[in-house]
C-alpha positions in Angstrom: 0.0 0.0 0.0 1.3 3.4 -0.9 2.5 5.7 1.9 3.8 9.3 2.2 7.4 9.9 3.2 7.9 12.2 6.3 10.6 14.7 5.3 12.9 16.5 7.7 14.9 19.6 7.2 18.4 18.1 6.7 20.8 18.1 3.8 21.3 14.3 3.7 24.9 13.9 2.5 24.4 10.7 0.4 21.7 9.6 -2.0 22.1 5.8 -2.2 20.4 4.1 -5.2 20.1 0.4 -6.0 22.7 -1.4 -8.1 22.3 -4.2 -10.7 21.3 -7.3 -9.0 19.6 -5.6 -6.0 16.1 -6.5 -5.1 13.5 -4.6 -7.1 11.2 -3.5 -4.3 10.1 -0.4 -2.4 12.8 -0.7 0.2 15.5 -0.5 -2.5 14.5 3.1 -3.5 12.9 4.4 -0.3 16.3 5.5 1.1 17.1 7.6 -2.0 13.6 9.2 -2.1 13.9 10.0 1.7 17.3 11.7 1.1 15.9 13.8 -1.8 12.8 14.7 0.2 14.9 15.8 3.1 17.0 18.0 0.9 13.9 19.5 -0.7 12.5 20.5 2.7 15.9 21.9 3.7 16.1 24.1 0.6 12.5 25.2 1.0 13.1 26.3 4.5 16.1 28.3 3.4 14.1 30.0 0.6 11.3 30.9 3.0 13.8 32.8 5.1 14.6 35.2 2.2 12.3 38.1 1.3 13.0 38.4 -2.4 11.2 41.8 -2.5 13.5 43.4 0.0 16.6 41.2 -0.1 16.3 40.7 3.7 17.1 37.4 5.4 15.1 36.2 8.5 16.7 33.7 10.9 14.4 30.8 11.4 14.8 31.2 15.1 15.5 34.9 16.0 18.1 35.5 18.6 18.7 38.2 21.2 22.0 40.1 20.7 23.7 42.8 22.7 25.2 45.7 20.7 27.4 48.5 22.0 26.5 52.0 21.1 29.3 54.3 19.8 30.0 56.9 22.5 31.0 59.3 19.8 27.5 59.3 18.5 26.2 61.0 21.6 25.3 64.6 21.9 24.7 67.0 24.8 21.1 67.7 25.4 19.8 71.3 25.7 20.3 71.0 29.4 23.8 69.8 29.0 25.4 72.2 26.5 28.9 73.2 27.6 29.0 70.9 30.6 28.3 67.5 29.1 31.1 66.3 26.8 33.1 63.3 25.7 36.3 63.1 27.5 39.5 60.9 27.5 41.3 60.5 30.8 45.0 59.6 30.0 45.5 58.5 33.6 42.8 55.8 33.7 42.6 55.3 29.9 38.9 55.8 30.1 36.9 57.3 27.2 33.6 58.5 28.6 31.0 61.2 28.7 31.6 63.7 31.5 28.4 65.3 33.1 29.7 68.1 35.3 26.6 69.9 36.4 23.3 69.0 38.1 20.6 67.3 36.0 22.2 67.8 32.6 21.6 65.4 29.8 23.5 63.4 27.2 21.6 61.7 24.4 22.6 58.7 22.3 20.9 57.5 19.1 19.8 53.8 19.3 19.7 51.9 16.0 16.8 49.5 15.7 16.8 47.8 12.3 13.5 47.4 10.6 11.7 44.3 11.8 14.0 43.8 14.8 12.7 44.2 18.4 14.3 46.5 20.9 14.2 44.9 24.3 16.7 46.6 26.6 18.8 49.8 26.7 21.5 49.9 29.4 24.4 52.1 30.4 27.5 51.6 32.5 27.8 54.8 34.5 29.9 56.4 37.2 28.1 58.3 39.9 29.6 61.0 42.1 26.8 61.3 44.7 25.8 58.4 46.9 22.2 58.9 47.7 18.9 60.3 46.5 18.2 62.5 44.7 21.7 62.3 43.3 21.3 59.2 41.2 21.6 59.2 37.4 18.5 58.4 35.3 18.0 56.7 32.0 15.0 57.0 29.7 14.4 55.7 26.1 12.4 57.6 23.5 11.2 57.3 19.9 10.2 59.9 17.4 8.3 59.5 14.2 10.0 61.4 11.3 6.7 63.1 10.6 6.0 64.2 14.2 7.5 66.9 16.4 6.7 65.0 19.6 8.9 62.2 21.1 7.2 59.3 22.9 8.8 57.6 25.9 9.3 53.8 25.7 9.0 52.0 29.0 9.6 53.9 32.3 12.5 56.0 33.5 15.1 54.0 35.3 17.1 55.4 38.3 20.5 54.0 39.2 20.9 52.4 42.6 22.3 54.6 45.3 26.0 54.7 45.9 29.1 56.2 44.3 31.3 54.5 41.7 30.7 52.4 38.6 27.2 51.1 38.3 24.7 50.0 35.7 21.3 51.4 34.8 18.8 49.9 32.3 15.4 50.2 30.8 14.1 46.7 30.3 10.9 45.0 29.2 10.7 46.8 25.9 9.0 45.3 22.8 9.5 48.0 20.2 9.6 46.7 16.7 11.9 48.9 14.5 10.2 50.9 11.8 12.2 52.7 9.0 10.9 56.2 9.5 11.2 56.2 13.3 14.3 57.2 15.3 15.1 56.0 18.7 17.4 57.5 21.4 18.5 57.1 25.0 18.7 60.0 27.4 21.0 59.9 30.4 20.4 62.6 33.0 23.0 63.5 35.6 22.0 63.4 39.3 21.4 66.5 41.4 24.8 66.1 43.0 26.8 66.0 39.7 29.7 68.4 39.5 33.1 67.7 40.9 33.8 64.9 40.6 31.4 64.6 37.7 28.9 61.9 36.8 30.0 59.8 33.9 28.8 57.5 31.1 31.3 54.7 30.3 29.2 52.6 27.9 25.8 52.3 26.3 24.3 49.1 25.1 21.2 47.9 23.4 19.6 44.4 23.2 17.7 43.4 20.1 15.9 40.4 18.9 17.7 40.1 15.7 15.6 38.7 12.8 18.5 38.6 10.4 20.5 40.8 8.0 18.7 43.8 6.6 
């Protein structure tokens, strides 16, 4: 009785066919048909991952990846002009943003490729004031290219109390990247910034990466 082969997504390396003198029955050709069916499914799955209209490629199983944001892309917010700048400390070898006045802001563009999902934005920071309300804050925003209003994503995160190097992050995001929307992270210095200044040592974003775009 005829039966359907159950294919699997695998490029079976060998296709074995019967030779002269082998039995002429279904078993003699089933293995070859199974190999070809497996290869066909494997190729079909690959083709389904490619959008021929855009040339993009989707991973079959999207993965979360952490990307570092270039500190040189940052700019001083209106509340940070003149006192929020990118510094290099030759003594420590650190390359960082120096926020030397209370409540000033440094802003970093966050790249979210079309179709990818922004999940987390985080910063490695250095705080000069130990307690509230001196902690640094991080917020994440988006702006439609056709709008004059920015919309906050998630909630503002406040760093834990205490001086020294810490991390601050906005988590739980599920923002899918759109081509005409820009995204950015805003770091605000604490109310005790000054001398020594608050600092931003690194900025990171976590994306669910669907594949090359």
